[in-house]
N, C-alpha and C positions, 0 to 999 in steps of 0.2 A: 145380334149383328144385322145391319142393313143388308138386304140382298145385293146391293151394289158392291159391297166389300166382301161378299161371300165368294170363296174360291174352291168350294168343296164339290160343286155339281159339275161333272165332266161335260164337255161339249158333245153334242150329238150331230155328227156329220149327216147331211141330207135331211135334217129335221126341219121343223118350222122356223126356228131362228136362223138356220143356214139359208133357207130359201128367201126369207124376208130380207136378209142382208144382201143377197145377190140381186133381188128385184130392185131394191133401193139403189144399189150400185149401177145397174143397167139404166135406170131412169136418169140418174145424175149424169151418166156417161152420154146419153142421148141429148140431154140438155146442154152439155158441154160442147158437143158437136154443132148444135143448132144455134146457140147463143154467142159463142166465142167469136165467130167471124163478124158479128154485128157490133162488137165493142171496139173502142179505140185501143191503140197499142199501150198507151199509158194506163188505161183501165185494166187491161189484161195483165199488165206488169204488177199492178197493185193486187189483183186477185191472186196471182202466183205467189207473191210475197206473203200475203195474209195466209194463204193455204199452207205454205211451207212452214211458217211459224206455228200454225195450229198442229201440223204433223209432229214437229219437234216437241211442242208442249205436251202432246199426248204421250209420247215416249217418256218424257221426263216425269210427268205426273204418275204414270204407271209405275215407274221406278221408285218414286218417293213413297207411294202407297205400299208397294212391295216391301220396301225397307222398314216402313212404320210397323207393319204386321209381321216383321221378321221372316219374310218369305223370300227375300232376295238371296240369290246364290251367284257367286262370281263364276262358277263353273257352268252355269246355265243361263243366266239372265243379263249378261252384258250385251249391249246393242251391237253384236258382231255379225249377226245374220245380215244378208244384203238388205232385206226389207227394213229391219230395225235401224241399221246403220244409215241408210239413205234417208229414212224418216227423221232420225235424230239430227242429221247434218243437212236437212232440206233447206234451211235458210242460206247456207253457204253455197249449195250446188244449184239452187234455182233462183237466186236473187237477181242475177242478170243472165240473159240468154247467151250461152257459149256453146258452139257446135261440138267441139271436141269432148267437152264434159258431158253434154247432153247425149251424144252418141252412146257413151258408156252406160249412162243412166237408162236410156231407152232400151238397149238390148238386155240389160240385166233385169229391169222391171218387167218388160213385156214377156220375157222368157220364164222368169221364176215366179213373179207375183201372181200372174193369172192362174198358175197351177195352185197357188196357195188359196185362191178364192174358190175354185171349183172342187178342190180336194183339200179342205182346210184341216189344220192341226191346232185349232184354238185350245187354250188351256182350260177355259171355264165357260159355262153356259150363260146365256142371257138371264138376268140383267147385270152380271158381274162386270166390274170395271175392266177385267182382262178381256172379256168378250168385246167390249166397245173398242178397246185398244187394238185388238187384232184386226177388226174390220175397218177401223179408221185408217190404220197404217197401210194395210194391203190395198184396199179400195182407193184410199186417198192418193197413194203413190201413182196408181194408174191414171186417175183423174188428172192429177197435176202434170204427168208426162204427156197425156193426150192434149190437155189444154196448152201446154208449152209448144207442142208440135203444131197445132192448129193456129194458135195466136201469133207465133213468131216465125212460122214456116221454116223451121230448122229441120231439114230432112236428113236422117242418118244415111251414110254411104255404105256400099257393100264392103269397102275396105275397113269400115268401122267394125265389122264383125271380128276381123283378126286383131284389130287394135283393142277391142273390148275383151277378147279372149285372153290376150296377153296380160292385161291388167287384172283379170279375174284370177289367173294362175299366180301372179305376183302376190295378190292379196291372200290366196290360199297358203302360200309359202310363209307369209308372216303369221298365219294362224297356227302353224305347227308348233313353234315354241310356246305360244300362248296356251294351246291345248295341253302340252306336256307339263308346263309349270303349274297350271291350275287343275290338273287331272280332269280336264274338260273334253268335250267332243263336238266343238263347234264345226258346222258343215259336215259332220259325220266323217271327219278325216281319220279318226282313230279307230272307230268301229261303226257298224250299222246300228240304227236305232233298235231299242229293245222290242218295240212293238212292230207288228207287221208293216212292211212298206214295199214300194216298188224296188228298192235296192236289194231286196231278197232275191230278185230275179237275176241279178247281175253277178252272182258268185261271191266268194269270200273276199276279205281284205287282202291285197289292195285292188283286186280286179274290178270290184264295183266302182271304184274311183275312176279307173281308166275308162270303163264303159260310160260312166256319167260324163266324162270329158267329151266323148264323141256326141253324146246326146245334147250337151250344151251347144255345140257347134250347129247341130240340127235345129235346135230351138232358136238360136240366133238367126239362122237362115230363114226360118218361118216368120220371125219377127220382121225381117227385112222385106218379106213378100208384099205386104200392103204398101210399103214405101215404093217398091218397084212398080207396082200397079198404078200408084198415084202419079209417079213420074212419067210412066209410059203413056197412060191414057188421059189423066186429068191435066197434068202440066205439059203434056205433049213434048217431053224431052226425047230427042232422038238418040241421046247417048246416056246410058245408065252407068254410074260409077260403081 
């Protein structure tokens, strides 16, 4: 079997392939900051749409390969995590700049996806297709969000934290019957992961969920911090929403 289709070698966090992915991500991120302002709005819109299609295609291709090799599980592999869901639906949510939708995407992606980059939980090692899918989805989402922010100057508001938090909890409620019907554990709403994780520090079920809710608000606030600084010092806004 080609190494690309091999799913047997576990990913090694903080190994060579991890650092290589992070370095490439940081380079692309810096290029995004430097090149985006020089492009026209129409060009940036085309880039956003092409990137969003590529993200969705990546998730679909991973799913098809998984199904072909009989590795797909409805209880584990549906695109229901925030990263996979947003990547799959990227053409819908990024096709046209819309502030209310972008606020939700911004807070979710900046709060959760960054953690997935620096503390990854990839399923397989390089050069597996699963390795590429993991890094394309997580790094790609942040790149598209930052590009959207810089290109179209859509700045999330402080009130958007509460708005996004409400939508997050509504989504979690919809996952409960899905988890129960599929004997799944999406978002770890039923139990903590079997492997060691930060959730082990937050007590048993359901207490770790409650603690995580507070942490989400904290991460949302931290995601707003650069927007606050941009508005206060770069845009010279005297009033911060």
